[in-house]
N, C-alpha and C positions, 0 to 999 in steps of 0.2 A: 073318873081318874083322879078328882082335887082330893078323892076319903080315904086313896091308898096311900101305903106304907111303903118307904125307899124298901122295904127288903117283897113287897110281893110288886113292885115295881119288879126292881130286880129278876125274883121270877120272869114276871110275865115275860119279861125279855133272856133270859136263862129257855122258856118257854118254844119261844119264836126262834129264835136259834136252832136250837132243837129236831123241831119242824123247820126248818129250810137246808136241815144237815141231813135228815127223813130223805122230803125229797129231792135232794141234790145224789144221794146214797142210788135213790131208789129209782128213778131216771140210765145214771148209768148202769148199776143191774140193769136195768130188761134191751138199756144200749147194746152191752157184753150180749142178755142172753139174743137177744134180736140177730147180731151180729155170726153165734154160733152155728146160731138157724142158717141165716143165708150162707152159710160156706157149708151144712149141712146138704143143702138141695141143690147149690153148687155142682160137689163134690159128686149124689146120688144123679146127674144130667151127665156129668162129664164119661164119668162110671157107665152111665144107659147109652152113651157114644158109642164109648174107647165099644161096647162090648158088644154091634149091635154093629160098628162096626168089623169087626170079629168076625157078627156071622158074618156077614153077607161077602166076605171075603172068604170064606170059608165057604160059603155055596158055589158062591161062583165057581173057586176053585173043584167041587163036588161034581157041578152039573156040566161045567165045559171038558172031566173024565170021562162021562158019559156020557154024550153027547156023541166026541165022533168025529165022526165024516160028517152027521148026519144037522144039512144046512141049515132045517127050521129051528135044531134043537137051536143051535148056533147062533143062532137068529136071537130065540128067547133070553140071550144071557146079557149082551148088550143092554136090554129094555128093562131088561130086572133090577140088576145090577153092575151099574154106571157106574165109572169112575176104580173099577177092580182090576188088577192085571188079571184078572179070570175073563172079563169083558175087554178090553182089551186084545189081550191069546185071543177067546172070540172071532175078533174086526178083521185080525190078520190074514188064522183059515180064512176065512172067510173072503179075503182081499186074492189069497193066492186061490184060492178053489175058483174065483168066477174070471182071475186071469188065466189062469189055463184051459178054461173054456175060452180063455179069447172074449170072456166078456166086460173090455174094458174095461164100459161106462161104470160097474156097479163092481167091476173090484176097485178105477178112482173112489168112487160113493165112498167104500168099508176104509181105503188107507187118507182119504183127504176127514174125516170121524178122530181115527187115532192120530193124523197129526194135528190135531184142532182141541179134546179129547182131553189127549197129554202130553201138552208143549212143552212141556221139561223131560220129559221119558228121552231115552239114550231112541228109541226105536220114532223117534219125530223125526227128524233128520229126514232118517231110512225112509221114514212114510211120505213124505215128501217126495225126495227122493222117486218110487217109485208112481208117487200122482201123475210125475212129470210122462216116465216113461208110457203107463196109458194112455192121456193124450199123445200120446202118438202113435202107438196100437189102432190109438181113432181115428191116425191122421193125421190129428190135431198138432203142428209141428209149433205156431205161432204158441196157442196155450199151454203149450208144454215149460215154450220158449221164459214166458213170462213169470210162472212158476219157479222155474228154477232162475233167474231172474229178484224176483223178489222175495224166494225165498233162503236168510242170511244162515250158509247148512255152516256144521264146523267138524274140522278134526276131517278122514278117508273119507269122509259124505261129502264133505267141499268140490273136496279133487276128484272126485266122481262123477260133482255136478254137474261142471269147466267139460271132462271128457263124453260128455251126453247131446250139452252143452255143442263142443265140438263135432260131435257128430249129424245134429238135428240141421244145423247151419251146411257141412256136406253135402246134408240131404238135398236142401234145402236151391243148394245152389248157390247159398251165398258166401261166397270168395275170399272177402279184405274177414268176414264176419269169422271163418271155419280158421282163416291161419290166426286171428289175431287171440280165437280163444286155444287151438294151438300155441300157441305162446305160452300159457300162462301156469301149463302141464305140468311142467316142470320133469321128473325125472317118465312119466308118460310122453313125453316130448318123443322119447326113445320105441318106443313101442312102432310092431308094422305096419299096425292101421293106421296111426295121425305120418302114419312117414309115406304110409300107400298116397294117402289120401293128400297130406302137402306136395305128393309128389306127381299126383295126377290134376292139382289143383294150376301151378308151376306149365306142366303142358300145355293144359287147354288153352294158356294166358300166353304162351306164347315162353316163355321164361323154361330154360332148362339146368339145372344147377350140376355145377361142374362135380363127375363121377371121384368120387374117395380113394383108398388106396384098398379100403379097405371092400370098393364094391369094385378094383379088381384086381382082388385077390385070388375067386372062387374059380375067375376067366383065365390065368392064371395057371391056376392048379390042372386044371381043366388039359391043359393043354397039353399038360406034360403024358 
């Protein structure tokens, strides 16, 4: 280094700086290329996922249309295409068919699958309500009550759940629970069934509600 002139030293310094700049540029270029490559791979993967999902959905719908009421064909759809609308529809068809044949245990299994596999679906609450009805069909009132009390249902299903709970308590002879459930029924408290059951409970317990003017009216008209 001692034998180098100032000009040569400056030349070497410039050369080293250029090498550093070149290395930096190459690294940045490689990073950009790598980023582009990763982005392309992600885009391809997302496209494949969406395409496979759409294909699975279409196949499920086609199989559902071709299955009709064939229980074996319907049972294959949820296994092949889980999570699709076609799979859910197949489960509901199978459940309805089993319930109509009074095979409530099998129907309950299908309804439970719908409720668990599609928890955010509009049919989830209806499915839990059907599970409770299946337990009633099996004569297992306690399990039906557990389902109705544990599952937080919304909208009209919540009112239907309370109505079913009222009927179960009445069937079990749990008068206090039946009356408490009836008091939560809102407009349904005025239904003939609720009024008849409530009146029967009152009579059984020795309580006779006073007759209203509307109850007296038909008798007054019949005497004319």
